[in-house]
VOPAGU-2260 file (C-alpha; in pm, 1 decimal, decimal comma):
REM VOPAGU-2260
SITE   aa  ch    i         X         Y         Z
SITE  MET   A    0    -820,7    -882,9    2829,3
SITE  GLU   A    1    -825,7   -1154,3    2565,8
SITE  ASN   A    2    -664,6    -920,6    2307,5
SITE  SER   A    3    -400,0    -818,8    2558,3
SITE  ASN   A    4    -313,5   -1183,9    2629,5
SITE  LYS   A    5    -289,2   -1243,5    2251,9
SITE  GLN   A    6     -26,4    -960,6    2215,8
SITE  ASN   A    7     163,2   -1107,2    2512,9
SITE  ASP   A    8     170,6   -1449,9    2339,0
SITE  ILE   A    9     312,1   -1287,4    2025,1
SITE  PHE   A   10     558,6   -1032,7    2152,0
SITE  GLY   A   11     601,7   -1083,4    2526,3
SITE  SER   A   12     843,6   -1374,8    2513,5
SITE  LYS   A   13    1126,9   -1174,4    2354,2
SITE  SER   A   14    1279,7    -841,0    2465,3
SITE  ILE   A   15    1305,2    -541,0    2240,2
SITE  VAL   A   16    1622,3    -466,8    2046,4
SITE  ALA   A   17    1611,3     -92,3    2142,9
SITE  PRO   A   18    1354,4     163,8    2259,2
SITE  LEU   A   19    1089,1     209,1    1993,4
SITE  GLY   A   20    1043,1     542,2    1818,6
SITE  VAL   A   21     805,5     628,7    1534,3
SITE  ILE   A   22     813,8     930,6    1306,7
SITE  ALA   A   23     512,6     999,1    1086,8
SITE  MET   A   24     618,6    1243,3     816,5
SITE  ASN   A   25     390,3    1520,2     689,9
SITE  GLY   A   26     130,0    1354,0     476,9
SITE  ILE   A   27      94,3    1026,2     663,4
SITE  ARG   A   28      12,3    1146,5    1015,3
SITE  GLU   A   29    -342,6    1018,1    1012,8
SITE  LEU   A   30    -217,6     664,9     950,6
SITE  GLY   A   31      69,7     723,4    1192,0
SITE  ASP   A   32    -177,9     806,7    1470,0
SITE  LYS   A   33    -368,7     487,6    1413,7
SITE  ILE   A   34     -50,0     277,7    1408,5
SITE  ASN   A   35      66,7     444,7    1727,5
SITE  SER   A   36    -262,8     361,5    1906,1
SITE  TYR   A   37    -207,9      -9,1    1825,2
SITE  LEU   A   38     154,4       4,9    1942,3
SITE  VAL   A   39      45,2     160,1    2274,0
SITE  MET   A   40    -214,4    -120,3    2311,5
SITE  PHE   A   41      38,6    -391,7    2225,8
SITE  ASN   A   42     283,4    -264,1    2484,0
SITE  SER   A   43      40,3    -175,9    2760,2
SITE  ASP   A   44     123,1    -497,1    2962,0
SITE  HIS   A   45     476,4    -573,4    2847,5
SITE  GLY   A   46     783,7    -431,2    2687,9
SITE  GLU   A   47     808,6     -55,2    2735,6
SITE  PRO   A   48     456,1      91,6    2791,6
SITE  LYS   A   49     417,8     457,7    2685,0
SITE  ASP   A   50     148,0     696,8    2614,5
SITE  THR   A   51     288,8     750,4    2260,8
SITE  TYR   A   52     572,6     628,5    2046,5
SITE  LEU   A   53     548,8     910,3    1806,5
SITE  ILE   A   54     836,8    1159,8    1785,6
SITE  GLU   A   55     746,6    1507,5    1668,4
SITE  THR   A   56     933,4    1634,2    1366,5
SITE  ASP   A   57     899,8    1918,2    1122,6
SITE  CYS   A   58    1041,2    2004,4     774,2
SITE  PRO   A   59     998,1    2384,4     750,0
SITE  ARG   A   60    1084,7    2585,4     436,0
SITE  PHE   A   61    1260,3    2908,7     394,9
SITE  SER   A   62    1096,9    3171,7     179,7
SITE  SER   A   63    1329,4    3080,0    -105,4
SITE  GLY   A   64    1191,3    2722,7     -94,7
SITE  ASP   A   65    1498,2    2566,2      68,6
SITE  GLY   A   66    1403,9    2321,5     345,2
SITE  LYS   A   67    1545,5    2154,8     657,4
SITE  GLY   A   68    1458,1    1860,8     879,8
SITE  LEU   A   69    1398,5    1905,0    1248,3
SITE  ILE   A   70    1353,2    1630,2    1515,3
SITE  LYS   A   71    1208,3    1785,0    1834,7
SITE  SER   A   72    1307,8    1527,6    2088,8
SITE  THR   A   73    1584,0    1278,3    2153,4
SITE  ILE   A   74    1609,2     971,0    1940,0
SITE  ARG   A   75    1946,8     856,2    2078,2
SITE  GLY   A   76    1957,6     474,8    2083,4
SITE  CYS   A   77    1608,7     434,3    1935,6
SITE  ASP   A   78    1491,2     172,8    1702,5
SITE  LEU   A   79    1348,0     433,9    1464,5
SITE  PHE   A   80    1071,9     372,2    1215,8
SITE  ILE   A   81    1000,1     655,1     973,9
SITE  LEU   A   82     661,0     652,4     794,1
SITE  VAL   A   83     641,8     844,5     460,4
SITE  ASP   A   84     375,4     882,2     194,8
SITE  CYS   A   85     553,6    1001,1    -118,3
SITE  GLY   A   86     223,8    1022,1    -312,5
SITE  ASN   A   87      40,7    1270,7     -85,2
SITE  TYR   A   88     -26,4    1567,0    -312,8
SITE  SER   A   89    -249,9    1743,4     -58,2
SITE  CYS   A   90      57,7    1864,4     139,9
SITE  THR   A   91     176,5    2209,3      37,5
SITE  TYR   A   92     461,0    2458,0     112,1
SITE  ASN   A   93     507,5    2833,6      44,8
SITE  TYR   A   94     749,6    2919,3    -234,9
SITE  TYR   A   95     802,4    3290,4    -324,1
SITE  GLY   A   96     451,5    3369,5    -192,6
SITE  LYS   A   97     291,5    3083,3    -384,3
SITE  GLU   A   98     133,9    2767,2    -231,0
SITE  ASN   A   99     296,0    2464,0    -399,0
SITE  ALA   A  100     175,0    2103,1    -383,4
SITE  MET   A  101     448,0    1861,9    -264,3
SITE  SER   A  102     552,6    1619,6    -532,2
SITE  PRO   A  103     707,2    1270,1    -462,3
SITE  ASP   A  104    1044,8    1433,3    -507,0
SITE  ASP   A  105     968,9    1681,4    -222,0
SITE  HIS   A  106     847,6    1412,6      11,0
SITE  PHE   A  107    1160,2    1197,0     -56,0
SITE  GLN   A  108    1390,5    1495,8       5,6
SITE  ASP   A  109    1208,0    1562,3     336,5
SITE  LEU   A  110    1267,1    1196,2     436,7
SITE  LYS   A  111    1637,6    1233,5     371,4
SITE  ARG   A  112    1637,1    1560,3     572,2
SITE  ILE   A  113    1488,3    1374,6     874,0
SITE  ILE   A  114    1748,3    1093,7     839,4
SITE  GLN   A  115    2018,6    1360,6     833,3
SITE  ALA   A  116    1868,0    1526,2    1145,6
SITE  ALA   A  117    1896,8    1193,1    1331,3
SITE  SER   A  118    2269,9    1244,8    1288,8
SITE  GLY   A  119    2354,6     872,9    1331,0
SITE  LYS   A  120    2228,1     878,7    1692,3
SITE  ALA   A  121    1949,7     620,3    1638,2
SITE  TYR   A  122    2024,5     253,3    1714,9
SITE  ARG   A  123    1864,9     156,8    1378,2
SITE  ILE   A  124    1667,9     338,8    1105,3
SITE  ASN   A  125    1384,4     165,2     927,4
SITE  VAL   A  126    1171,1     333,8     656,3
SITE  ILE   A  127     809,9     234,5     596,4
SITE  MET   A  128     726,6     364,0     251,7
SITE  PRO   A  129     398,8     216,3     135,3
SITE  SER   A  130     411,3     379,4    -208,8
SITE  LEU   A  131     763,3     318,1    -318,3
SITE  TYR   A  132     934,9     642,1    -445,6
SITE  GLY   A  133    1008,0     613,7    -819,4
SITE  GLY   A  134     846,3     266,4    -821,4
SITE  ARG   A  135     676,5     304,2   -1154,4
SITE  GLN   A  136    1007,4     383,2   -1317,2
SITE  HIS   A  137    1147,7      40,5   -1233,4
SITE  ARG   A  138    1325,9     -57,7   -1554,0
SITE  ARG   A  139    1513,1      95,9   -1846,4
SITE  SER   A  140    1365,8      65,3   -2191,6
SITE  TYR   A  141    1553,8     350,5   -2367,6
SITE  ARG   A  142    1813,7     609,1   -2232,5
SITE  GLU   A  143    1612,1     645,3   -1914,8
SITE  SER   A  144    1679,4     708,6   -1543,7
SITE  LEU   A  145    1633,3     436,4   -1281,9
SITE  ASP   A  146    1486,2     653,8   -1016,9
SITE  CYS   A  147    1374,8     384,5    -769,9
SITE  ALA   A  148    1704,5     192,4    -773,8
SITE  VAL   A  149    1905,9     507,9    -711,3
SITE  ALA   A  150    1670,0     620,0    -430,3
SITE  LEU   A  151    1713,0     288,3    -253,2
SITE  GLN   A  152    2083,5     312,9    -288,4
SITE  GLU   A  153    2075,3     661,5    -137,4
SITE  LEU   A  154    1883,9     543,0     160,9
SITE  GLU   A  155    2123,2     252,8     213,0
SITE  ALA   A  156    2419,2     490,2     197,1
SITE  MET   A  157    2250,9     707,2     463,0
SITE  GLY   A  158    2235,5     416,8     706,2
SITE  VAL   A  159    1876,4     285,8     653,4
SITE  GLU   A  160    1878,3     -83,8     744,1
SITE  ASN   A  161    1521,9    -186,0     641,4
SITE  ILE   A  162    1267,8     -74,6     386,1
SITE  LEU   A  163     908,6    -189,2     412,3
SITE  THR   A  164     687,6    -114,9     115,8
SITE  PHE   A  165     340,7    -237,7       2,9
SITE  ASP   A  166     265,9    -392,3    -333,1
SITE  ALA   A  167     563,4    -255,6    -520,1
SITE  HIS   A  168     505,7    -215,5    -892,8
SITE  ASP   A  169     799,3    -441,1    -950,8
SITE  PRO   A  170     963,6    -589,6    -635,2
SITE  ARG   A  171    1275,9    -672,5    -835,5
SITE  VAL   A  172    1397,5    -323,2    -766,3
SITE  GLN   A  173    1533,0    -468,3    -437,1
SITE  ASN   A  174    1815,2    -608,5    -653,7
SITE  ALA   A  175    1965,8    -260,7    -640,2
SITE  VAL   A  176    2022,1    -296,4    -259,7
SITE  PRO   A  177    2087,3    -674,7    -206,7
SITE  LEU   A  178    2252,7    -620,0     134,4
SITE  MET   A  179    1970,8    -406,5     275,9
SITE  GLY   A  180    1652,3    -540,4     431,6
SITE  PHE   A  181    1362,5    -496,8     180,1
SITE  ASP   A  182    1016,2    -635,1     240,1
SITE  ASN   A  183     733,7    -610,1     -15,3
SITE  ILE   A  184     404,0    -658,6     172,9
SITE  ILE   A  185      78,6    -762,2       4,8
SITE  PRO   A  186    -225,0    -694,6     229,9
SITE  SER   A  187    -429,6    -983,9      90,1
SITE  TYR   A  188    -594,3   -1075,0     423,4
SITE  GLN   A  189    -692,3    -713,4     490,4
SITE  VAL   A  190    -854,2    -687,2     140,1
SITE  LEU   A  191   -1060,5   -1005,9     177,3
SITE  LYS   A  192   -1162,5    -902,2     528,3
SITE  ALA   A  193   -1284,9    -567,5     397,7
SITE  MET   A  194   -1463,0    -732,7     108,2
SITE  PHE   A  195   -1657,1    -973,9     325,4
SITE  LYS   A  196   -1745,9    -700,6     573,8
SITE  SER   A  197   -1860,7    -455,8     298,3
SITE  ILE   A  198   -2045,7    -696,2      61,6
SITE  GLU   A  199   -2304,7    -883,8     271,7
SITE  ASP   A  200   -2423,5   -1130,0      10,6
SITE  LEU   A  201   -2083,5   -1226,8    -128,2
SITE  ASN   A  202   -2037,9   -1591,9    -221,6
SITE  THR   A  203   -1684,4   -1686,6    -305,0
SITE  ASP   A  204   -1729,6   -2045,7    -411,0
SITE  LYS   A  205   -1617,7   -2161,8    -752,1
SITE  GLU   A  206   -1971,6   -2151,2    -901,8
SITE  HIS   A  207   -2038,1   -1791,6    -805,9
SITE  PHE   A  208   -1698,7   -1613,2    -795,7
SITE  MET   A  209   -1402,7   -1559,4   -1022,2
SITE  ILE   A  210   -1069,5   -1369,3   -1019,9
SITE  VAL   A  211    -959,9   -1182,6   -1332,8
SITE  SER   A  212    -609,6   -1024,9   -1370,9
SITE  PRO   A  213    -623,2    -683,5   -1550,5
SITE  ASP   A  214    -294,2    -754,0   -1728,4
SITE  GLU   A  215       9,7    -990,7   -1735,3
SITE  GLY   A  216     193,2    -768,8   -1481,7
SITE  ALA   A  217     -68,4    -826,1   -1215,2
SITE  ILE   A  218     -97,4   -1197,6   -1265,6
SITE  ASN   A  219      90,5   -1310,3    -956,3
SITE  ARG   A  220    -118,5   -1113,2    -709,0
SITE  ASN   A  221    -444,6   -1230,1    -879,0
SITE  MET   A  222    -313,6   -1585,2    -890,8
SITE  TYR   A  223    -273,3   -1574,1    -512,8
SITE  TYR   A  224    -632,8   -1470,8    -455,3
SITE  ALA   A  225    -751,1   -1739,3    -690,9
SITE  SER   A  226    -544,6   -2003,7    -513,3
SITE  VAL   A  227    -652,0   -1915,0    -153,2
SITE  LEU   A  228   -1018,6   -1882,9    -259,7
SITE  GLY   A  229   -1011,3   -2195,1    -480,9
SITE  VAL   A  230   -1177,7   -2023,7    -780,4
SITE  GLU   A  231   -1107,3   -1987,4   -1153,8
SITE  LEU   A  232    -858,4   -1726,2   -1282,4
SITE  GLY   A  233    -884,0   -1530,2   -1605,1
SITE  MET   A  234    -663,3   -1269,0   -1752,6
SITE  PHE   A  235    -661,9    -972,1   -1994,4
SITE  TYR   A  236    -364,9    -869,1   -2190,3
SITE  LYS   A  237    -307,2    -529,2   -2326,9
SITE  ARG   A  238    -261,1    -514,3   -2703,7
SITE  ARG   A  239     -47,1    -197,7   -2758,3
SITE  ASP   A  240      53,2      12,1   -3057,7
SITE  TYR   A  241     433,8       2,3   -3035,0
SITE  SER   A  242     476,2     246,7   -3324,6
SITE  VAL   A  243     346,2     535,6   -3117,7
SITE  ILE   A  244     446,1     684,3   -2776,8
SITE  VAL   A  245     188,9     890,9   -2582,2
SITE  ASN   A  246     283,2    1037,2   -2243,0
SITE  GLY   A  247     591,6     819,1   -2238,3
SITE  ARG   A  248     399,3     491,4   -2310,6
SITE  ASN   A  249     272,8     284,0   -2598,4
SITE  PRO   A  250    -105,5     332,8   -2613,4
SITE  ILE   A  251    -339,4      43,9   -2549,6
SITE  VAL   A  252    -532,8     -58,7   -2865,8
SITE  ALA   A  253    -751,0    -324,2   -2701,2
SITE  HIS   A  254    -792,0    -553,0   -2397,4
SITE  GLU   A  255    -801,1    -917,2   -2496,2
SITE  TYR   A  256    -950,6   -1174,0   -2258,7
SITE  LEU   A  257    -809,5   -1515,8   -2186,0
SITE  GLY   A  258    -989,6   -1751,1   -1951,8
SITE  ASN   A  259   -1304,2   -1935,0   -1856,5
SITE  ASP   A  260   -1660,6   -1800,0   -1892,3
SITE  VAL   A  261   -1752,3   -1529,6   -1646,3
SITE  ALA   A  262   -2126,1   -1535,6   -1718,5
SITE  GLY   A  263   -2338,5   -1505,3   -1398,7
SITE  LYS   A  264   -2036,4   -1480,2   -1172,1
SITE  ASP   A  265   -1915,3   -1202,4    -941,7
SITE  VAL   A  266   -1562,1   -1093,1   -1058,5
SITE  PHE   A  267   -1279,7    -953,6    -853,7
SITE  ILE   A  268    -998,4    -763,9   -1020,2
SITE  ALA   A  269    -684,8    -678,2    -823,4
SITE  ASP   A  270    -406,0    -434,9    -925,2
SITE  ASP   A  271    -142,3    -221,3    -751,4
SITE  ILE   A  272    -266,2     114,1    -867,2
SITE  ILE   A  273    -569,5     285,0   -1013,9
SITE  SER   A  274    -428,5     594,5   -1178,4
SITE  SER   A  275    -674,5     738,3   -1434,9
SITE  GLY   A  276    -875,9     422,6   -1409,3
SITE  GLU   A  277    -938,1     397,6   -1779,6
SITE  SER   A  278    -796,9      47,5   -1808,1
SITE  MET   A  279    -998,2     -83,5   -1513,7
SITE  LEU   A  280   -1317,3      57,7   -1660,0
SITE  ASP   A  281   -1241,3     -79,4   -2001,1
SITE  ILE   A  282   -1193,3    -426,5   -1849,4
SITE  ALA   A  283   -1520,7    -390,6   -1658,5
SITE  VAL   A  284   -1706,0    -304,5   -1977,3
SITE  GLU   A  285   -1557,0    -613,6   -2154,6
SITE  LEU   A  286   -1659,2    -835,6   -1860,4
SITE  LYS   A  287   -2010,6    -694,8   -1866,2
SITE  LYS   A  288   -2026,4    -780,3   -2236,4
SITE  ARG   A  289   -1948,3   -1138,8   -2137,1
SITE  ASN   A  290   -2244,2   -1124,6   -1886,2
SITE  ALA   A  291   -2044,4   -1101,0   -1566,5
SITE  LYS   A  292   -2282,0   -1042,1   -1264,1
SITE  ARG   A  293   -2103,6    -797,0   -1032,1
SITE  ILE   A  294   -1753,1    -648,3   -1072,4
SITE  PHE   A  295   -1540,0    -549,6    -776,7
SITE  ALA   A  296   -1205,6    -376,9    -834,6
SITE  TYR   A  297    -921,3    -345,9    -588,4
SITE  ALA   A  298    -606,8    -130,7    -598,0
SITE  THR   A  299    -358,0     -84,7    -318,2
SITE  TYR   A  300    -321,7     277,1    -433,5
SITE  ALA   A  301    -657,8     417,9    -554,8
SITE  ILE   A  302    -535,8     764,4    -651,0
SITE  PHE   A  303    -783,5     854,8    -938,6
SITE  THR   A  304    -561,3    1114,0   -1104,6
SITE  ASN   A  305    -834,0    1214,6   -1355,0
SITE  GLY   A  306   -1109,6    1252,9   -1091,3
SITE  LEU   A  307   -1407,0    1045,1    -991,1
SITE  ASP   A  308   -1666,0    1130,5   -1249,6
SITE  THR   A  309   -1601,0     840,5   -1482,0
SITE  PHE   A  310   -1635,6     593,3   -1191,8
SITE  ASP   A  311   -1948,8     768,8   -1068,0
SITE  LYS   A  312   -2101,6     709,4   -1410,0
SITE  ALA   A  313   -1982,3     347,2   -1427,1
SITE  TYR   A  314   -2134,4     282,3   -1088,0
SITE  ALA   A  315   -2466,4     447,4   -1186,9
SITE  ASP   A  316   -2470,3     246,4   -1505,9
SITE  GLY   A  317   -2408,1     -87,8   -1333,2
SITE  ILE   A  318   -2065,9    -135,9   -1493,4
SITE  ILE   A  319   -1875,5    -156,6   -1167,3
SITE  ASP   A  320   -2018,8    -239,5    -824,1
SITE  GLY   A  321   -1740,0    -148,7    -588,4
SITE  VAL   A  322   -1384,0     -29,9    -564,6
SITE  PHE   A  323   -1157,3    -125,4    -272,6
SITE  GLY   A  324    -845,5      77,6    -175,5
SITE  THR   A  325    -611,1      93,2     115,1
SITE  ASN   A  326    -542,2     380,1     355,5
SITE  LEU   A  327    -167,7     358,8     270,1
SITE  THR   A  328    -175,9     678,6      65,0
SITE  TYR   A  329    -377,7     994,0      45,1
SITE  ARG   A  330    -743,7     962,9     -33,8
SITE  THR   A  331    -951,8    1271,9     -99,1
SITE  PRO   A  332   -1254,9    1347,0     119,0
SITE  GLU   A  333   -1466,8    1324,3    -197,9
SITE  LEU   A  334   -1341,6     965,2    -260,7
SITE  LEU   A  335   -1418,1     857,4      97,9
SITE  GLN   A  336   -1774,3     980,3      61,3
SITE  ARG   A  337   -1843,8     771,6    -256,6
SITE  PRO   A  338   -2088,8     483,4    -209,9
SITE  TRP   A  339   -1886,8     261,6    -433,6
SITE  PHE   A  340   -1553,7     310,3    -252,9
SITE  HIS   A  341   -1456,0      79,6      37,2
SITE  GLU   A  342   -1146,7     137,3     244,4
SITE  VAL   A  343    -902,3    -133,1     343,8
SITE  ASP   A  344    -734,0     -40,4     678,2
SITE  CYS   A  345    -373,3    -151,7     704,0
SITE  ALA   A  346    -279,8      31,1    1028,9
SITE  LYS   A  347    -288,5    -274,6    1257,0
SITE  TYR   A  348     -98,4    -476,3     992,0
SITE  ILE   A  349     187,9    -217,3     993,2
SITE  ALA   A  350     183,2    -208,7    1375,0
SITE  TYR   A  351     243,7    -586,8    1383,3
SITE  PHE   A  352     548,3    -540,4    1144,9
SITE  ILE   A  353     695,0    -266,9    1365,7
SITE  GLU   A  354     643,7    -475,1    1682,3
SITE  SER   A  355     796,2    -787,8    1521,8
SITE  LEU   A  356    1107,8    -602,8    1395,3
SITE  ASN   A  357    1143,8    -415,2    1723,4
SITE  HIS   A  358    1144,2    -750,5    1907,2
SITE  ASP   A  359    1378,1    -900,6    1643,2
SITE  MET   A  360    1120,2   -1169,9    1554,3
SITE  SER   A  361    1046,4   -1346,3    1229,9
SITE  ILE   A  362     794,6   -1176,4    1002,4
SITE  SER   A  363     733,6   -1476,2     773,2
SITE  LYS   A  364     401,5   -1553,6     930,0
SITE  ILE   A  365     287,3   -1192,1     885,1
SITE  LEU   A  366     404,7   -1197,9     521,8
SITE  ASP   A  367     207,4   -1518,1     453,0
SITE  PRO   A  368    -142,8   -1485,9     597,8
SITE  HIS   A  369    -266,4   -1809,8     447,7
SITE  LYS   A  370    -398,0   -1955,0     773,8
SITE  LYS   A  371    -570,8   -1625,5     866,2
SITE  ILE   A  372    -734,7   -1627,1     524,0
SITE  GLU   A  373    -858,7   -1985,4     568,2
SITE  ALA   A  374   -1008,7   -1897,4     905,4
SITE  LEU   A  375   -1181,6   -1592,1     747,0
SITE  LEU   A  376   -1325,1   -1805,2     474,9
SITE  GLU   A  377   -1443,9   -2069,6     723,6
SITE  LYS   A  378   -1613,8   -1801,6     934,0
SITE  ASN   A  379   -1780,0   -1650,6     627,2
SITE  ARG   A  380   -1913,4   -1993,9     521,4
SITE  LYS   A  381   -2056,9   -2058,0     870,8
SITE  ASN   A  382   -2232,3   -1719,5     860,6
SITE  LYS   A  383   -2422,9   -1801,9     546,4
């Protein structure tokens, strides 16, 4: 009853802009189901109570590989929220008798197919794309494509009014669509909540805890954690060999540390993505050489493209003590079973965003969770 009253206080005072509809694309349906359960709970005593807000869709393929989008119920007049995980490589389709894994390009094309299938009948179309399509190709250094910028412009031209993404590699890509709503969400509160829940003896005062940025590109997100926790901030910078290009990038020669002494302190490292994980482990090794106590890494997208063996060994050797990652993209069953991996659940956070936008309310308090973090820290101090 208390939780229901809380939702009434937040959303009950203002009417919805249009009937709510949620589409969870193939590859994000697990998260979509969790978000839907929160939306049903939020609206159980006000608004437009329903058993479900999910709208069934499909993107079948012809034997030639061509696809189409299909919406299986009416969406006329709906405030439509489409969830898509462009990084889910576990989804497959049949192509000339062969089972192919879907690439980010395939997921993005299916998103456009569903928008086409809506045929302009929805009141408004919003896209929630946690892992921003083309986000790692965010700037031009040589004669290169600008995939993310062009993709955003495509969605704007198709009538999408709002894009919600999480921890964009470079949020300045929104400059490509200055007239479209674009929100880059950082789940800082959810990360800290998961960390306090998972690590029982965690002490985050200045004498026992420190934040270290893995590189200059991640400095802002780590600066935020250091500021809200009131602890020291260190940083590594990647010294690269600019005379060589390997896999499209200049190889890292060494990680150089700048900052205060980490000896005897637990260290928290936050980044947007753990891909191969080599950089994160190199940094952990360097911190251990400087006598850091425990090392906890966080990445919004913990995808581990080279497998889990190196992290298994690092955990066994005491190099790294825990890795936190969100449920915003696909996680393998093997990863979820690892003792060193801790999941950060963002389903309720997304549900709050959907409800706020559907009620045409400000999302500034959701974007800045400073007060909630302060309350979390106070609660943690009292429990010690």
